[in-house]
N, C-alpha and C positions, 0 to 999 in steps of 0.2 A: 733612673728614675725613682723618685723619692715615694715613702709611703704618704698620700696626702690627698686631702681630699677640701673643696670649696664649693658650701650649698649658701642657698637663698631660698628661704620658704617665708610668703608673704599668702596671711588669711584675712579674713575681718577681724581676726580676734588680735593678731601678732605679724610682726615682720623682722623674720631672723636672719642674719648674716653669718656667716660661721667660714672660719680657715682653721684647718686640723694638718696635724705633723705629727706623725708617729714616733720620729725620731727626732723630737725638741725643736726648739725655738721659741720666741718672744710669747708670750701671754698676757693679753688683753681682753678684760670682762667688762661689757656693761650690759646691765639685764635691768636696770632701775630697782632692782631690791636689793641692796647694800649685802644683808646676810647671804643671799644666792650668789652672787659676784663673790663673797669670800670664800666661799664652800666649792664653785668652778675652779677658782684659781688654785685651791689647795688640791682639787682632782687634777688640774694638768700638771703643778709642780710635782707632786709624787707619781703621778703616771709618768713623769719625762716625756710631757706630749707638748706640742708648740698649739698653742689655741688662741686665736682672737675672735671674739664673740660679741657681736652688737644683738640686744633685743630690745625690742618696742613692744610694748603688749597693751592691753585694756587693764592697767594696773586700778583705774576708778572703780573697777570691778571688782577684783582681787588678785594674788598673783598665779592663782589656778594655769589659765592659760600659757601664761608667760613661761612657768615653771615645765610643765608637762610638753611646751610644743619646743624646748630649747634640749629637753629630753630625747625627743621624736629626731630632730636635726643633728644631736651630737651622736646619736644612734645610727643614724644613716651615713653618718661622713665615718664613723668607727670601718661600719660595713666597707665601704667605698675605699676607705684607706689599706685596708687588710687585702682586698682583690680577691684571689682564690685560697688565701691564709698559706700557700705553701712556705713552709719553715717555720709557721710559728710555733713557738712553747704551745697555746692553745688554753691550758690547764693553769690556774694559780689560784693561791689562797693567801689572807694575810690576817692577822690580829694586830690591831690597832688600840692602844690606851689612848685616854684623854684625861686625865684627873683622874676622878670616880669612874669613869665610864669605860669599858672594854668591848670592842666590837668586833666583828668578825667578816669577813669578803670571801668567797670561795665563788669562783666562774668558771664558765666553759665558752669558748668561742665556738661552738658547736651547730650554729644554723638551726637552734630548735630554741627558742625565745622560750624563757620561764622564769618568773620570779617568784622566789621564797624569801620574804620580807618579814622578820620578827621583832622588830626594835618600838615597843610601846615607847611614847612621850610623855614624860612626866608632866610638861607644860605645854601648851597651846600654841603660842606665840614664841617666837625667838624674834626679837625686835619686829620688823614688817612682815616678818617670814612665817606663814603658818607651818606649824612642823609636820603637819599631815601630807605639806607636798613632797616630802621627801620621799613617800612611797610610790607617788604618783610619777615623779620624776626617773625612777629607778625603774619602774614599771616600761615606760616610754624606751627608755634608754634600751631594755633587754631586748624589747618585740623590735625596736628596729635596728638594732646590730645583731640581731641573730644569736642572743647571748644567754645563756643559761646562767644566772644569776641569784646565788644564795648568801643572804645576810641577817647579821645575827647580833641584837647588843645584847650579851652576856649579863651585864648590868650596868647599871646608872642611874642618876637622879637630876640630871641638868640636861635639857632637852639639847641644849647648844653643843654641849661635851660630846652628848650622843650622835649627833647628827655629824659634827666633826670629823669624830672618829670612822663612822661609816662612810663617808666621802675622801677621807684620807686611807682606809683600807682597800676602797674600790680603787684609790689610786694606784697604790704598791701592787695589787694584784693586776692590774690592768698593764702596770709597766713590764711586769714578768711575764704575761701571758701572749704579748703581742711581739717580744723577743724573738729573733729569727736565730732557731738553734739550730736548724737543719736545711732540706733542699725540698723534701717531700711533704706531703699533706700527712698531718697526726691524726691519722682515721686507718681503722681495717679498712673501710669501706673504699679507701681512696680518694676520698672527696667530701666535702663539709658541706 
């Protein structure tokens, strides 16, 4: 039995279909926001994930609903694909440099959703993507995955580089955290 999830979420603002495999596979992303597609592709690649995602949204308003709702659905899919989390490493962290920027992610699949996000964006827009939406995506992901997620840009002058380093560091940490390294749940409580 693979560690997979398939979800569809339709609201008045977005229509999202997602297929996720924690153990790899193809990656095909289409959200209508080019830079966001690039970030999700990087996340999947560095996370060792199979991810197929299509999202239609009210982009005539802006990208907020699409980006946040993709975070919701991806978080739900991560939670479903991990099941009871038996055997996963659970904790992981990663530093990723991107040119002048250096970013850090630490995470815990604790089933206690929490986000600490310390990554000021020097520019407001990255192509057609609002730089402030990275925080919204990470919040939605953490809440819906039951993930304690800490992210920090230690320094950087370019919002594109900072954002890309954040997504890549998340991918690298995810890949390590979801590795099956034992049989039981990694918790002194015996359950997550």
